[in-house]
C-alpha positions as CSV (number, residue, x, y, z in Angstrom):
1,X,-3.0,20.3,3.6
2,X,-2.2,16.5,4.3
3,X,-1.0,14.7,1.8
4,X,-1.5,10.4,1.2
5,X,1.3,9.0,-1.4
6,X,-0.5,6.1,-3.0
7,X,2.1,3.4,-4.4
8,X,0.7,1.2,-6.6
9,X,-2.5,2.7,-7.2
10,X,-4.9,1.9,-9.8
11,X,-8.0,2.3,-10.9
12,X,-10.4,-0.3,-8.1
13,X,-8.6,-0.3,-4.7
14,X,-6.0,2.5,-5.0
15,X,-8.5,5.2,-5.9
16,X,-10.7,3.9,-3.0
17,X,-8.2,4.6,-0.9
18,X,-7.5,8.1,-2.5
19,X,-11.4,8.9,-2.4
20,X,-11.1,7.5,1.6
21,X,-8.3,10.5,2.4
22,X,-10.2,12.9,0.1
23,X,-13.0,13.0,2.0
24,X,-10.8,13.7,5.0
25,X,-9.3,16.6,3.8
26,X,-6.2,15.4,2.2
27,X,-4.2,16.1,-1.6
28,X,-3.2,13.0,-3.1
29,X,0.5,11.8,-4.7
30,X,-0.6,8.3,-7.1
31,X,2.5,6.4,-8.1
32,X,2.3,3.7,-10.5
33,X,3.9,2.5,-13.6
34,X,2.0,4.2,-16.4
35,X,1.1,8.0,-17.1
36,X,-1.7,6.6,-18.6
37,X,-3.7,5.1,-16.1
38,X,-1.9,8.0,-14.1
39,X,-3.7,10.3,-15.7
40,X,-6.9,9.2,-15.7
41,X,-6.9,8.5,-11.5
42,X,-5.9,12.1,-11.6
43,X,-8.6,13.8,-14.0
44,X,-11.8,11.5,-11.9
45,X,-10.3,12.0,-8.3
46,X,-9.6,16.3,-9.6
47,X,-13.3,15.8,-10.7
48,X,-14.9,15.3,-7.6
49,X,-13.0,18.1,-6.0
50,X,-9.1,16.3,-4.7
51,X,-6.2,17.3,-5.7
52,X,-4.3,14.7,-6.4
53,X,-1.1,14.0,-9.0
54,X,0.3,11.0,-10.5
55,X,3.8,10.3,-10.4
56,X,5.2,7.2,-12.6
57,X,8.0,4.9,-11.0
58,X,8.2,1.0,-11.6
59,X,8.7,-1.1,-7.9
60,X,11.2,-3.8,-9.5
61,X,13.1,-0.3,-10.5
62,X,13.8,1.0,-6.7
63,X,15.7,4.0,-8.4
64,X,12.5,5.1,-9.9
65,X,10.7,4.9,-6.6
66,X,13.4,6.6,-4.9
67,X,13.0,9.5,-7.5
68,X,9.4,9.8,-7.8
69,X,9.1,9.9,-3.7
70,X,11.8,12.8,-3.7
71,X,9.6,14.5,-6.8
72,X,6.7,14.6,-4.9
73,X,8.1,16.1,-1.3
74,X,9.8,18.6,-3.5
75,X,7.0,19.4,-5.7
76,X,3.7,18.8,-3.0
77,X,5.5,19.3,0.9
78,X,5.5,16.2,3.1
79,X,4.4,13.2,2.7
80,X,2.2,12.7,5.7
81,X,0.7,9.0,5.0
82,X,2.4,6.4,2.7
83,X,0.1,3.3,1.6
84,X,1.6,0.5,0.0
85,X,-0.6,-1.9,-2.5
86,X,1.3,-2.6,-5.6
87,X,0.2,-5.6,-7.2
88,X,2.5,-7.3,-10.7
89,X,0.4,-9.8,-12.4
90,X,3.6,-11.0,-14.0
91,X,5.1,-12.9,-11.0
92,X,3.0,-16.5,-10.8
93,X,2.6,-17.8,-7.7
94,X,3.0,-21.2,-7.1
95,X,1.8,-23.9,-5.1
96,X,3.8,-24.6,-1.3
97,X,5.0,-27.6,-3.1
98,X,6.5,-26.2,-5.9
99,X,8.4,-23.0,-4.3
100,X,12.0,-22.8,-5.0
101,X,14.2,-19.9,-4.7
102,X,14.5,-18.8,-8.0
103,X,10.2,-18.8,-8.3
104,X,10.2,-17.3,-4.3
105,X,13.4,-14.8,-4.6
106,X,11.0,-12.6,-7.2
107,X,8.2,-12.3,-5.2
108,X,10.0,-11.0,-2.0
109,X,12.0,-8.5,-3.8
110,X,8.9,-6.9,-5.3
111,X,6.6,-6.4,-1.7
112,X,9.1,-6.8,0.9
113,X,12.2,-5.3,-1.0
114,X,9.9,-2.6,-2.8
115,X,8.2,-1.6,0.6
116,X,11.3,-1.3,2.3
117,X,13.1,1.2,0.0
118,X,9.3,3.0,-0.2
119,X,9.2,3.0,3.5
120,X,13.1,4.4,3.4
121,X,12.5,7.0,1.7
122,X,10.2,8.9,3.8
123,X,10.8,7.4,7.4
124,X,13.6,9.7,8.3
125,X,11.9,12.6,7.5
126,X,8.8,11.0,9.4
127,X,10.7,10.4,12.7
128,X,12.3,13.6,12.5
129,X,9.3,15.6,12.5
130,X,7.5,13.1,14.8
131,X,4.7,12.6,13.5
132,X,3.4,10.2,10.0
133,X,1.4,6.9,9.0
134,X,2.3,3.9,7.2
135,X,-0.4,1.9,5.5
136,X,1.0,-1.9,4.2
137,X,-1.4,-3.4,2.3
138,X,-1.2,-7.2,1.6
139,X,-3.5,-10.2,0.4
140,X,-4.5,-12.8,3.7
141,X,-1.9,-15.1,3.0
142,X,-0.2,-13.0,5.4
143,X,-2.5,-13.9,8.2
144,X,-4.1,-17.5,6.5
145,X,-1.2,-19.7,4.2
146,X,-2.9,-20.4,1.2
147,X,-1.0,-23.1,-0.1
148,X,-1.6,-22.5,-4.3
149,X,-0.4,-19.2,-3.5
150,X,2.8,-20.8,-1.7
151,X,5.8,-18.4,-2.6
152,X,3.3,-15.1,-2.0
153,X,2.6,-15.7,0.8
154,X,5.7,-15.7,2.1
155,X,6.8,-12.4,0.6
156,X,3.5,-11.6,2.8
157,X,4.5,-13.4,5.5
158,X,7.6,-11.7,5.8
159,X,6.3,-7.9,4.9
160,X,4.0,-8.3,7.6
161,X,6.2,-9.4,10.1
162,X,8.2,-6.5,9.4
163,X,5.1,-3.8,9.7
164,X,3.8,-5.3,12.8
165,X,8.0,-4.5,14.3
166,X,7.7,-1.4,12.9
167,X,4.3,-0.2,13.9
168,X,6.2,-1.6,17.8
169,X,9.5,0.4,17.4
170,X,8.1,3.5,15.2
171,X,4.9,4.5,18.5
172,X,7.2,5.8,20.8
173,X,8.6,8.2,18.0
174,X,4.8,9.5,17.4
175,X,4.7,7.3,14.0
176,X,2.1,5.0,13.3
177,X,2.8,2.0,11.0
178,X,0.1,-0.7,10.3
179,X,-0.8,-3.8,8.5
180,X,-4.1,-4.5,6.1
181,X,-4.4,-8.4,5.4
182,X,-7.8,-8.4,2.7
183,X,-8.9,-12.4,2.6
184,X,-11.4,-11.4,-0.6
185,X,-11.9,-11.4,-4.0
186,X,-12.1,-7.3,-4.3
187,X,-15.7,-6.5,-6.2
188,X,-16.4,-10.0,-6.7
189,X,-20.0,-9.2,-5.4
190,X,-19.4,-10.0,-1.5
191,X,-20.8,-6.1,-0.1
192,X,-17.2,-5.5,2.2
193,X,-14.8,-7.0,-0.7
194,X,-16.4,-3.7,-2.6
195,X,-12.5,-1.4,-2.6
196,X,-15.0,1.4,-1.5
197,X,-15.4,-0.6,1.8
198,X,-11.8,-1.6,2.2
199,X,-10.6,1.5,1.7
200,X,-12.8,2.8,4.2
201,X,-11.1,0.5,6.6
202,X,-8.1,0.8,6.0
203,X,-8.5,4.7,6.5
204,X,-10.1,4.2,9.8
205,X,-6.8,2.6,10.9
206,X,-5.3,6.1,10.2
207,X,-7.6,7.1,12.3
208,X,-7.6,5.4,15.3
209,X,-4.3,5.0,15.0
210,X,-4.0,2.6,17.5
211,X,-4.3,-1.3,15.7
212,X,-0.9,-2.8,14.4
213,X,-3.2,-4.8,12.1
214,X,-6.5,-5.6,10.9
215,X,-7.4,-8.8,8.7
216,X,-10.5,-7.5,6.4
217,X,-12.2,-11.1,5.6
218,X,-15.4,-10.9,3.0
219,X,-16.2,-14.5,1.5
220,X,-17.9,-15.1,-1.3
221,X,-20.7,-17.6,-1.2
């Protein structure tokens, strides 16, 4: 079975991404900070007939992510798809007029640095095999900046830029990289903002392997 590893798995979008790929015949490796959350997610997926495993790691501690990915590869086999969509609510967003290096650096370290570390742990194997998929998910501010998320948007835009560069560099090597930006209050009532709808759109990026990015927009009201 092919294997997807989801970095930053949670009970909302992460779970639905696991379901979307599970329906496509993938085994699932979930990576998150909390073992109890992982156990609950794995139990749910296994109950639905999807083979799933949980691995603890903290994006803010790069060594734990590298170790988790190494363990996944050692125990489950090659990673065919890496999906990166962690969130850290303790990182405080600030208005664009209040951005400083002090409140910007943690955002860059977590989102951009976290992706660089996680992708770097799987990319050599994918390049050597001539196949694989990297999916990077951010908020919609990576496309359309929002002033009240001034520091977050900078990190997200940098991550988007890097992913687009990856797409161009990796396409000749048989590896697919794509970015999805989500402008939506996930699960807030708009039909297109439901986690399962967004997850299916992300999975279709992998299925089609053409577009370098997708801006998924779902406004309420």
